[in-house]
PALUMLUM-956724 format. One record per residue: x, y, z of N, C-alpha, C, CB in turn; residue in three letters; residue number from 1. Coordinates in nm, 4 decimals, padded with zeros to 6 digits. Glycine has a CB too. Example, Ala and Ser with C-alpha at 12.3 -4.5 7.8 and 13.67 -1.06 7.14 Angstrom:
// PALUMLUM-956724
[pt [01.3190,-00.5690,00.7800],[01.2300,-00.4500,00.7800],[01.3200,-00.3300,00.7800],[01.1308,-00.4473,00.9046],"ala",1]
[pt [01.2850,-00.2250,00.7080],[01.3670,-00.1060,00.7140],[01.2900,00.0030,00.7870],[01.4084,-00.0598,00.5725],"ser",2]
//
This chain:
// PALUMLUM-956724
[pt [-01.8304,00.9547,01.1140],[-01.7745,01.0132,01.0463],[-01.6305,01.0596,01.0017],[-01.8237,01.0636,01.0659],"met",1]
[pt [-01.5664,00.9174,01.0534],[-01.4062,00.8780,01.0738],[-01.5019,00.7958,00.9292],[-01.3064,00.7764,01.2623],"arg",2]
[pt [-01.5366,00.7061,00.9058],[-01.4890,00.6193,00.8816],[-01.5289,00.6616,00.6740],[-01.5513,00.4839,00.9885],"thr",3]
[pt [-01.6485,00.7271,00.6668],[-01.6221,00.8238,00.5334],[-01.5069,00.8962,00.5558],[-01.7382,00.9324,00.4993],"trp",4]
[pt [-01.4383,00.9737,00.6603],[-01.2863,00.9504,00.5676],[-01.1773,00.8956,00.5769],[-01.2279,01.0340,00.5437],"ala",5]
[pt [-01.1920,00.7876,00.6156],[-01.1160,00.7192,00.5623],[-01.0917,00.6244,00.5022],[-01.0805,00.7124,00.5970],"leu",6]
[pt [-01.3016,00.5650,00.4675],[-01.2942,00.5825,00.3283],[-01.2531,00.6661,00.2018],[-01.3669,00.5752,00.3181],"ile",7]
[pt [-01.2503,00.7396,00.1998],[-01.3042,00.8641,00.1400],[-01.1471,00.8595,00.0144],[-01.3270,01.0315,00.2864],"thr",8]
[pt [-01.0365,00.8559,00.1826],[-00.9001,00.8987,00.1213],[-00.8440,00.7480,00.0777],[-00.7881,00.9899,00.2439],"ala",9]
[pt [-00.8935,00.6084,00.0677],[-00.8559,00.5309,00.0275],[-00.8834,00.5161,-00.1395],[-00.8916,00.4517,00.1108],"leu",10]
[pt [-01.0244,00.6042,-00.1577],[-01.1427,00.5743,-00.2819],[-01.0609,00.6955,-00.3605],[-01.3556,00.6051,-00.2407],"ile",11]
[pt [-01.0652,00.7932,-00.3199],[-00.9448,00.9371,-00.4036],[-00.8272,00.9294,-00.4434],[-00.9028,01.0524,-00.3256],"leu",12]
[pt [-00.7366,00.8586,-00.3835],[-00.6351,00.8809,-00.3528],[-00.5065,00.8267,-00.3790],[-00.6533,00.8843,-00.2724],"thr",13]
[pt [-00.5703,00.6938,-00.4964],[-00.4839,00.6332,-00.5731],[-00.3984,00.6413,-00.6116],[-00.4982,00.6132,-00.6300],"ile",14]
[pt [-00.2913,00.6711,-00.5850],[-00.1592,00.6707,-00.6309],[-00.0447,00.6246,-00.5756],[-00.1336,00.7686,-00.6516],"asn",15]
[pt [00.0409,00.6183,-00.7327],[00.1950,00.5304,-00.7513],[00.2813,00.5502,-00.7938],[00.2119,00.4408,-00.8009],"ile",16]
[pt [00.4112,00.5768,-00.7685],[00.4848,00.5988,-00.8531],[00.5936,00.4650,-00.7821],[00.5247,00.7677,-00.8681],"phe",17]
[pt [00.6512,00.5615,-00.8961],[00.7875,00.3732,-00.9814],[00.8680,00.3413,-00.8774],[00.9515,00.4062,-01.1491],"trp",18]
[pt [00.9023,00.4251,-00.8173],[01.0028,00.4286,-00.6887],[00.9191,00.4245,-00.6346],[01.1009,00.5271,-00.6441],"leu",19]
[pt [00.8451,00.5110,-00.4754],[00.8100,00.4304,-00.3632],[00.6947,00.5158,-00.3845],[00.8983,00.4180,-00.2164],"phe",20]
[pt [00.5447,00.4303,-00.3057],[00.4544,00.4972,-00.3461],[00.4090,00.6286,-00.2114],[00.3442,00.3825,-00.3903],"pro",21]
[pt [00.3296,00.7034,-00.2384],[00.3037,00.8176,-00.2091],[00.1544,00.7699,-00.0660],[00.2663,00.9122,-00.3763],"val",22]
[pt [00.2518,00.7518,00.1069],[00.1045,00.7199,00.1879],[00.0469,00.8349,00.1864],[00.1058,00.6679,00.3441],"pro",23]
[pt [-00.0533,00.7839,00.1604],[-00.1809,00.8124,00.2428],[-00.2594,00.7817,00.3524],[-00.2439,00.8016,00.1945],"val",24]
[pt [-00.2368,00.9911,00.4338],[-00.2755,00.9351,00.5393],[-00.4057,00.9625,00.5991],[-00.1906,00.9551,00.6156],"met",25]
[pt [-00.4517,00.8098,00.6429],[-00.6619,00.7942,00.6461],[-00.6418,00.8868,00.8308],[-00.7737,00.5086,00.6597],"ala",26]
[pt [-00.7443,00.9297,00.8975],[-00.7925,01.0418,00.9407],[-00.7365,01.0304,01.1012],[-00.9578,01.0525,00.9118],"ala",27]
[pt [-00.6475,00.9373,01.1080],[-00.5631,00.9055,01.2398],[-00.4384,00.8522,01.1846],[-00.6338,00.7933,01.3476],"gly",28]
[pt [-00.3701,00.9474,01.1185],[-00.2552,00.9205,00.9888],[-00.1795,00.7697,01.0432],[-00.1084,01.0803,00.9748],"gly",29]
[pt [-00.2773,00.6898,00.9637],[-00.2254,00.5343,00.9516],[-00.2269,00.5488,00.7966],[-00.3366,00.3912,01.0255],"ile",30]
[pt [-00.0949,00.5787,00.7786],[-00.0532,00.5417,00.6035],[-00.0673,00.4672,00.5566],[00.0441,00.5352,00.5505],"pro",31]
[pt [-00.1635,00.4642,00.4114],[-00.2242,00.3479,00.2904],[-00.1644,00.3447,00.2199],[-00.3366,00.3508,00.2182],"val",32]
[pt [-00.0723,00.2744,00.2287],[00.0530,00.1849,00.0629],[-00.0722,00.1854,-00.0632],[00.1257,-00.0792,00.1018],"leu",33]
[pt [-00.0590,00.2911,-00.1750],[-00.1661,00.1858,-00.2455],[-00.0476,00.1299,-00.4336],[-00.3835,00.3223,-00.2915],"met",34]
[pt [-00.0483,-00.0476,-00.4049],[00.0446,-00.0272,-00.5210],[-00.1181,-00.1035,-00.6324],[00.2503,-00.1446,-00.5049],"tyr",35]
[pt [-00.0205,-00.0498,-00.7449],[-00.1743,-00.0837,-00.8964],[-00.0893,-00.1822,-00.9554],[-00.2324,00.0782,-01.0555],"his",36]
[pt [00.0357,-00.1541,-00.9506],[00.1614,-00.3299,-01.0503],[00.2838,-00.3146,-00.9714],[00.2385,-00.3091,-01.2861],"tyr",37]
[pt [00.3025,-00.5459,-00.9392],[00.4301,-00.4913,-00.8970],[00.5387,-00.5778,-01.0329],[00.4658,-00.5412,-00.7007],"val",38]
[pt [00.6228,-00.5487,-01.1081],[00.6619,-00.6035,-01.2346],[00.7808,-00.5434,-01.2844],[00.5594,-00.5908,-01.3311],"arg",39]
[pt [00.8203,-00.5662,-01.3359],[00.9411,-00.5214,-01.4572],[00.8369,-00.4703,-01.5464],[01.0531,-00.6599,-01.5410],"asn",40]
[pt [00.8787,-00.3516,-01.5717],[00.7540,-00.2645,-01.6591],[00.8407,-00.2392,-01.8501],[00.7204,-00.0457,-01.5431],"phe",41]
[pt [00.7255,-00.3568,-01.8820],[00.8309,-00.4074,-02.0053],[00.7702,-00.3435,-02.1108],[00.8467,-00.5790,-02.0395],"thr",42]
[pt [00.6365,-00.2548,-02.1640],[00.5330,-00.2583,-02.1753],[00.6122,-00.0665,-02.2374],[00.4174,-00.3214,-02.0341],"tyr",43]
[pt [00.5869,-00.0775,-02.3763],[00.6667,00.1194,-02.3932],[00.5653,00.1785,-02.4050],[00.7745,00.1838,-02.5403],"pro",44]
[pt [00.4192,00.1217,-02.5047],[00.2897,00.1382,-02.5542],[00.2293,00.1394,-02.5089],[00.2440,00.0952,-02.6117],"gly",45]
[pt [00.2314,00.1765,-02.3122],[00.1894,00.1868,-02.2187],[00.2122,00.2904,-02.1148],[00.2034,00.0987,-02.1950],"asp",46]
[pt [00.2899,00.4198,-02.1301],[00.2580,00.5342,-02.0479],[00.2002,00.5128,-01.9371],[00.1869,00.6179,-02.1036],"pro",47]
[pt [00.0945,00.5220,-01.8939],[00.0312,00.5327,-01.7478],[00.0761,00.3623,-01.6813],[-00.1784,00.5682,-01.7609],"glu",48]
[pt [00.1222,00.2376,-01.7693],[00.1981,00.1589,-01.7059],[00.2637,00.2019,-01.6391],[00.2522,00.0962,-01.7551],"gly",49]
[pt [00.3652,00.2735,-01.7220],[00.5210,00.3472,-01.6582],[00.5339,00.4238,-01.4938],[00.5604,00.4922,-01.7749],"his",50]
[pt [00.4632,00.4518,-01.5352],[00.3886,00.5410,-01.3805],[00.3615,00.4452,-01.2574],[00.2106,00.6144,-01.4149],"val",51]
[pt [00.2650,00.3714,-01.3122],[00.1702,00.2647,-01.1937],[00.2047,00.1837,-01.1909],[00.0436,00.2226,-01.1942],"leu",52]
[pt [00.3192,00.1170,-01.2125],[00.4787,00.0060,-01.1772],[00.5645,00.0786,-01.1086],[00.5822,-00.0503,-01.3171],"ser",53]
[pt [00.5346,-00.0690,-00.9921],[00.6402,-00.1263,-00.8755],[00.7965,-00.1806,-00.9403],[00.5572,-00.2756,-00.7931],"val",54]
[pt [00.8658,-00.2142,-00.9884],[00.9686,-00.2818,-01.0119],[00.9867,-00.4339,-00.8615],[01.0973,-00.1454,-01.0226],"ser",55]
[pt [00.9759,-00.5705,-00.8835],[01.0027,-00.7098,-00.8025],[01.1261,-00.5943,-00.6719],[01.1118,-00.8894,-00.9454],"pro",56]
[pt [01.2205,-00.5820,-00.7129],[01.3041,-00.4972,-00.6845],[01.3447,-00.4128,-00.5757],[01.2898,-00.4484,-00.7482],"ala",57]
[pt [01.2683,-00.3241,-00.6082],[01.2102,-00.2014,-00.5484],[01.0570,-00.2229,-00.4088],[01.1526,-00.1139,-00.7067],"asn",58]
[pt [01.0205,-00.3066,-00.4569],[00.8975,-00.3991,-00.4080],[00.9604,-00.3912,-00.2621],[00.8745,-00.5784,-00.4872],"phe",59]
[pt [01.0386,-00.5013,-00.2866],[01.1250,-00.5669,-00.1592],[01.1502,-00.4358,-00.1498],[01.2613,-00.6890,-00.1676],"asp",60]
[pt [01.2500,-00.3792,-00.1204],[01.3307,-00.2894,-00.0071],[01.2188,-00.1875,00.0414],[01.4789,-00.1968,-00.0755],"ala",61]
[pt [01.1655,-00.1560,-00.0434],[01.0187,-00.0554,00.0063],[00.9493,-00.2032,00.2261],[00.8011,-00.0864,-00.2515],"gln",62]
[pt [00.8914,-00.2826,00.1606],[00.9347,-00.3730,00.2518],[01.0257,-00.3955,00.3612],[00.9557,-00.4329,00.2023],"met",63]
[pt [01.1663,-00.4238,00.3101],[01.2542,-00.4382,00.3924],[01.2310,-00.2426,00.5031],[01.4196,-00.4844,00.2812],"ala",64]
[pt [01.2459,-00.2179,00.4176],[01.2564,-00.0620,00.5128],[01.1111,-00.0444,00.6046],[01.2673,00.1032,00.3842],"tyr",65]
[pt [00.9971,-00.0891,00.5446],[00.9375,-00.0279,00.6837],[00.9135,-00.1702,00.7798],[00.7671,00.0698,00.6527],"leu",66]
[pt [00.9481,-00.2587,00.7326],[00.9976,-00.4093,00.8976],[01.1826,-00.3239,00.9090],[01.0177,-00.7156,00.7983],"ser",67]
[pt [01.2514,-00.2879,00.8835],[01.4169,-00.2692,00.9772],[01.3396,-00.0867,01.0241],[01.6473,-00.2699,00.8207],"ser",68]
[pt [01.2655,-00.0440,01.0141],[01.1566,00.0941,01.1395],[01.0583,00.0804,01.1331],[01.1431,00.2560,01.1265],"his",69]
[pt [01.0121,-00.0841,01.1952],[00.9359,-00.0594,01.3252],[00.7801,-00.1184,01.2896],[00.9373,00.1204,01.3698],"gly",70]
[pt [00.7338,-00.0979,01.1108],[00.5583,-00.0814,01.1053],[00.4787,-00.2031,01.0607],[00.5099,00.0368,00.9940],"tyr",71]
[pt [00.4515,-00.2266,01.1242],[00.3752,-00.3736,01.1838],[00.2285,-00.3484,01.0475],[00.3031,-00.3591,01.4280],"thr",72]
[pt [00.2375,-00.4274,00.9710],[00.1212,-00.3694,00.8263],[-00.0166,-00.4121,00.9077],[00.1380,-00.4846,00.6247],"pro",73]
[pt [-00.1401,-00.4168,00.8709],[-00.2620,-00.4403,00.9141],[-00.3589,-00.4145,00.7963],[-00.2885,-00.3594,01.0338],"ile",74]
[pt [-00.4654,-00.4968,00.8653],[-00.5681,-00.4590,00.7152],[-00.6521,-00.3873,00.6974],[-00.6398,-00.5391,00.6639],"ser",75]
[pt [-00.7562,-00.3182,00.7008],[-00.8119,-00.1965,00.6754],[-00.9066,-00.2083,00.7652],[-00.8541,-00.1641,00.5415],"leu",76]
[pt [-00.9886,-00.3643,00.8244],[-01.0285,-00.3514,00.9379],[-01.0135,-00.3192,01.0895],[-01.0493,-00.4067,00.9289],"asp",77]
[pt [-00.8734,-00.3963,01.0463],[-00.8027,-00.3478,01.1881],[-00.7675,-00.1836,01.1535],[-00.6360,-00.4523,01.2298],"thr",78]
[pt [-00.7748,-00.1353,01.0461],[-00.7417,00.0276,01.0687],[-00.8006,00.0339,01.0472],[-00.6698,00.1204,01.0359],"ala",79]
[pt [-01.0115,00.0115,01.0690],[-01.1430,00.1193,01.1170],[-01.1139,00.0560,01.2003],[-01.3034,00.1428,01.0690],"tyr",80]
[pt [-01.1566,-00.0080,01.2938],[-01.1307,-00.0493,01.4532],[-01.0810,00.0763,01.5070],[-01.0132,-00.1787,01.4837],"ala",81]
[pt [-00.8920,00.0484,01.4609],[-00.8557,00.2145,01.5739],[-00.9146,00.3360,01.5236],[-00.6748,00.2712,01.5825],"ile",82]
[pt [-00.9114,00.3567,01.4580],[-01.0117,00.4872,01.4332],[-01.1234,00.4791,01.5285],[-01.0796,00.4938,01.2779],"glu",83]
[pt [-01.2106,00.3092,01.5079],[-01.3236,00.4307,01.5604],[-01.3191,00.3690,01.7049],[-01.5115,00.4364,01.4748],"thr",84]
[pt [-01.1576,00.3445,01.7219],[-01.1205,00.3141,01.8656],[-01.1657,00.1918,01.9607],[-01.1606,00.4212,01.9302],"gly",85]
[pt [-01.1843,00.1635,01.8638],[-01.2616,-00.0660,01.8740],[-01.1355,-00.1041,01.9257],[-01.3069,-00.2065,01.6660],"ala",86]
[pt [-01.0447,-00.1334,01.8789],[-00.8251,-00.1505,01.9333],[-00.7267,-00.0803,01.8978],[-00.7348,-00.2747,01.8837],"ser",87]
[pt [-00.6677,-00.1345,02.0027],[-00.5320,-00.0646,02.0171],[-00.4615,-00.0683,01.8676],[-00.4324,-00.1470,02.1377],"pro",88]
[pt [-00.3513,00.1019,01.8112],[-00.3057,00.0443,01.7449],[-00.1727,00.0089,01.7885],[-00.3235,00.0938,01.6484],"ser",89]
[pt [-00.1085,-00.0714,01.7438],[00.0729,-00.0599,01.7120],[00.1085,00.0017,01.7566],[00.1423,-00.0329,01.6070],"pro",90]
[pt [00.2248,00.0235,01.7689],[00.3640,00.1586,01.7767],[00.2715,00.2078,01.5861],[00.6454,00.0584,01.7714],"gly",91]
[pt [00.3177,00.1160,01.4965],[00.3670,00.2026,01.3734],[00.3013,00.1333,01.2043],[00.5657,00.1937,01.3817],"lys",92]
[pt [00.1737,00.1493,01.2467],[00.0746,00.0390,01.1308],[00.1094,00.1077,01.0345],[-00.1089,00.0184,01.1343],"pro",93]
[pt [00.0702,00.0342,00.9320],[00.1059,00.1038,00.8121],[-00.0123,-00.0615,00.7305],[00.3388,00.1332,00.7747],"val",94]
[pt [-00.1022,00.0563,00.6262],[-00.2081,-00.0319,00.5065],[-00.1783,-00.0985,00.4259],[-00.2795,00.0245,00.4257],"val",95]
[pt [-00.1288,-00.1946,00.3356],[00.0108,-00.1795,00.1722],[-00.1840,-00.2803,00.1418],[00.2940,-00.3267,00.1607],"leu",96]
[pt [-00.1734,-00.1563,00.0290],[-00.3048,-00.2045,-00.0698],[-00.3164,-00.2032,-00.1956],[-00.4093,-00.1429,-00.0537],"thr",97]
[pt [-00.3787,-00.3473,-00.3177],[-00.3095,-00.3753,-00.3915],[-00.4607,-00.4397,-00.5713],[-00.1901,-00.4939,-00.2856],"phe",98]
[pt [-00.4370,-00.3116,-00.6034],[-00.5220,-00.2628,-00.7079],[-00.5480,-00.4000,-00.7909],[-00.4492,-00.1356,-00.7977],"asp",99]
[pt [-00.7056,-00.4301,-00.8148],[-00.6971,-00.5167,-00.9746],[-00.7253,-00.7027,-00.9359],[-00.4842,-00.4897,-01.0627],"asp",100]
[pt [-00.6109,-00.6713,-00.8288],[-00.5769,-00.8532,-00.8851],[-00.5120,-00.9248,-00.9726],[-00.6620,-00.9139,-00.9244],"gly",101]
[pt [-00.4140,-00.8261,-00.9663],[-00.3167,-00.8795,-01.0943],[-00.2159,-00.9920,-01.0744],[-00.2258,-00.7625,-01.1454],"thr",102]
[pt [-00.2476,-01.0420,-01.1378],[-00.1250,-01.1849,-01.1399],[-00.0286,-01.1781,-01.0384],[-00.0230,-01.1959,-01.2812],"ile",103]
[pt [00.0645,-01.0754,-01.1093],[00.1784,-01.0090,-01.0650],[00.1789,-00.9787,-00.8793],[00.1786,-00.8645,-01.1601],"asp",104]
[pt [00.0450,-00.9586,-00.8216],[00.0514,-00.9177,-00.7037],[00.0764,-01.1013,-00.6486],[-00.0977,-00.8104,-00.6537],"phe",105]
[pt [00.1011,-01.1710,-00.7516],[00.0878,-01.3368,-00.5867],[00.2671,-01.3938,-00.6791],[-00.1608,-01.5653,-00.6207],"tyr",106]
[pt [00.2806,-01.3773,-00.8352],[00.3363,-01.3542,-00.8677],[00.4809,-01.2622,-00.8102],[00.2645,-01.3447,-00.9276],"ala",107]
[pt [00.4807,-01.1932,-00.8021],[00.5881,-01.0995,-00.7558],[00.5839,-01.0434,-00.6137],[00.5887,-00.9866,-00.8438],"asn",108]
[pt [00.4859,-00.9904,-00.5723],[00.5140,-00.9211,-00.4423],[00.4359,-01.0343,-00.3293],[00.4409,-00.7429,-00.4426],"ala",109]
[pt [00.3613,-01.0924,-00.3396],[00.2852,-01.2435,-00.2224],[00.5090,-01.2854,-00.2129],[00.1006,-01.4636,-00.3766],"tyr",110]
[pt [00.5310,-01.3574,-00.2489],[00.6818,-01.4236,-00.1846],[00.7483,-01.3306,-00.0961],[00.8004,-01.4587,-00.3033],"pro",111]
[pt [00.7704,-01.2336,-00.1328],[00.7797,-01.1366,-00.0671],[00.7544,-01.0832,00.0467],[00.7547,-01.0945,-00.1086],"ile",112]
[pt [00.5718,-01.0995,00.0317],[00.5211,-01.1248,00.1525],[00.5186,-01.1909,00.2621],[00.4633,-01.1339,00.1427],"leu",113]
[pt [00.5624,-01.2938,00.2205],[00.5659,-01.4232,00.3235],[00.6439,-01.4179,00.4043],[00.5898,-01.5446,00.2793],"lys",114]
//
């Protein structure tokens, strides 16, 4: 049942704001940060894109914050293992997710995450 709670939390709450994403908490309290676009928004005809975009500078600041506050990025597999008791949790785990696999993740997020 905890597996479905985790999956439901991930599927039903795909929200992001342009300054800092709203963390979704998995059943055990693991924050899940969801990103749709990491790009400088320059498309005035796409009002939804503005809300779904975080600039590379803000993304860099967010990753610096997580790092300086002791957060450890983990995969969804690791989150599942923690939730089911199969794996110990690092002190401050966090899951980062990226929707749609657009090129901006490779061009803008990946260099920051390296």
